[in-house]
C-alpha positions in Angstrom: 23.5 -28.3 19.3 24.2 -26.3 16.3 23.2 -22.4 16.1 20.4 -21.2 13.6 21.9 -19.2 10.7 20.0 -15.6 10.8 19.0 -15.6 7.5 15.6 -17.7 7.0 12.4 -17.3 4.8 9.0 -16.2 4.6 7.2 -17.9 2.0 3.2 -16.5 1.1 1.2 -19.4 -0.2 -1.7 -17.3 -2.2 -4.4 -17.8 -4.6 -5.7 -14.9 -6.8 -7.6 -13.4 -3.4 -6.4 -15.2 -1.0 -3.9 -15.8 1.8 -2.9 -19.3 3.6 -2.1 -18.7 7.1 -1.0 -21.2 9.9 -1.5 -21.3 13.7 1.9 -21.8 16.0 2.5 -24.9 17.9 3.8 -23.1 20.8 1.9 -19.8 20.6 -2.0 -20.5 19.4 -2.0 -16.9 19.1 0.5 -16.4 16.7 -0.7 -16.5 13.1 1.8 -16.5 10.3 3.1 -17.7 6.6 5.4 -20.4 6.0 8.7 -19.7 7.7 12.4 -21.4 8.8 16.4 -21.0 8.5 18.4 -21.1 6.2 20.8 -24.5 7.2 24.6 -24.4 6.8 25.3 -24.9 2.8 21.4 -24.2 2.0 20.9 -21.3 -0.5 17.9 -19.8 -0.2 15.7 -21.5 -2.5 16.8 -24.4 -1.2 16.0 -23.0 2.1 12.1 -22.2 0.7 11.7 -25.6 -1.1 12.9 -27.3 2.0 10.5 -25.5 4.5 7.3 -25.1 2.2 7.7 -29.4 2.0 8.6 -29.6 5.6 5.7 -27.0 7.0 2.7 -28.1 4.9 3.5 -31.6 2.3 3.8 -29.2 -0.6 5.7 -30.1 -3.6 7.1 -28.2 -6.5 5.8 -31.0 -9.0 2.6 -30.8 -11.3 3.3 -26.8 -11.9 4.0 -25.6 -8.7 6.4 -22.3 -8.8 8.0 -21.0 -5.8 9.3 -17.2 -6.6 11.9 -14.9 -4.8 10.3 -11.4 -4.5 13.7 -9.3 -4.2 12.9 -8.5 -0.9 14.1 -8.8 2.1 13.6 -7.4 5.6 16.2 -7.3 8.5 14.6 -7.8 12.2 15.5 -8.0 15.8 15.9 -11.3 16.6 13.2 -11.8 20.1 15.5 -12.1 23.2 13.5 -15.3 24.5 15.5 -16.6 20.8 18.1 -15.3 20.7 20.3 -18.8 22.7 19.1 -20.6 19.6 21.5 -18.3 17.5 25.6 -17.6 18.2 26.6 -15.5 21.6 25.9 -11.2 20.3 23.8 -12.7 16.9 20.6 -10.3 17.7 19.4 -9.7 13.9 18.0 -11.8 11.0 17.3 -11.5 7.1 14.3 -12.6 5.7 13.5 -13.3 2.8 10.3 -13.2 1.2 8.8 -15.9 -1.5 5.8 -16.8 -2.8 4.1 -19.6 -4.3 0.7 -18.7 -6.2 -1.9 -21.7 -6.4 -5.0 -21.8 -8.3 -7.6 -22.0 -5.4 -7.7 -22.7 -1.8 -6.4 -26.8 -1.1 -5.8 -27.7 2.8 -1.8 -28.8 3.7 -0.6 -31.7 5.6 0.2 -29.5 9.1 3.2 -31.1 10.6 4.5 -27.9 12.7 1.8 -25.8 13.3 -2.1 -26.6 15.2 -4.5 -25.3 12.3 -4.4 -23.2 8.7 -6.8 -20.4 7.4 -7.3 -19.4 3.8 -8.2 -15.8 4.0 -9.5 -13.1 2.0 -6.1 -10.6 1.0 -7.1 -7.9 3.8 -8.3 -10.1 6.7 -5.4 -12.3 5.9 -3.0 -8.9 6.1 -4.8 -8.1 9.8 -4.4 -11.9 11.2 -1.1 -12.2 10.4 0.8 -11.8 13.6 4.6 -10.1 12.6 5.0 -7.3 11.4 7.1 -8.6 8.3 4.8 -11.0 7.6 2.4 -8.4 7.0 4.5 -6.0 5.2 5.1 -9.3 2.8 1.0 -9.7 2.4 0.8 -5.7 2.3 3.2 -5.9 -1.3 1.3 -9.1 -2.1 -1.7 -7.2 -2.2 0.1 -4.1 -4.6 1.5 -6.5 -7.1 -2.1 -8.6 -7.3 -3.8 -5.6 -8.0 -1.6 -4.4 -10.2 -1.6 -7.6 -12.4 -4.9 -7.1 -12.2 -4.8 -3.2 -13.5 -2.9 -4.7 -16.6 -5.3 -7.2 -17.2 -7.9 -5.0 -17.4 -5.8 -2.5 -19.7 -5.8 -5.4 -22.4 -9.2 -6.3 -21.9 -10.2 -3.0 -23.4 -11.5 -1.9 -19.7 -10.2 0.7 -17.9 
């Protein structure tokens, strides 16, 4: 078995006011966004595109746009998962992406038990990992800034 590369992607699939969370098969109490490790020779964008399709069936056609946010987080790999990595690897870099949809839609689950579209604040509370919570916090801030700019250009304050 080849060792996993200690770099991964997290993709927040969202609308203007909701986030999609997925329930893990191996831990039904764990809710998360689409995530996955980079494979050998793969760019972050390629990994995000692959993981998106593998875990949800969504493809980047029909106007869907995957956006790398420029944020990355380093986290400690849980000891129970370290056997998947080269000996001595204890941390992973996670790169953040957004995929904005016009409205919530059901996705084709292949690696998860269930899916939930939740309001932003509720999704933040439901997300199991601190990195996912942080990514949702940033999304909330970005969407609020977009709304404020829109209010300014509409002549409202």
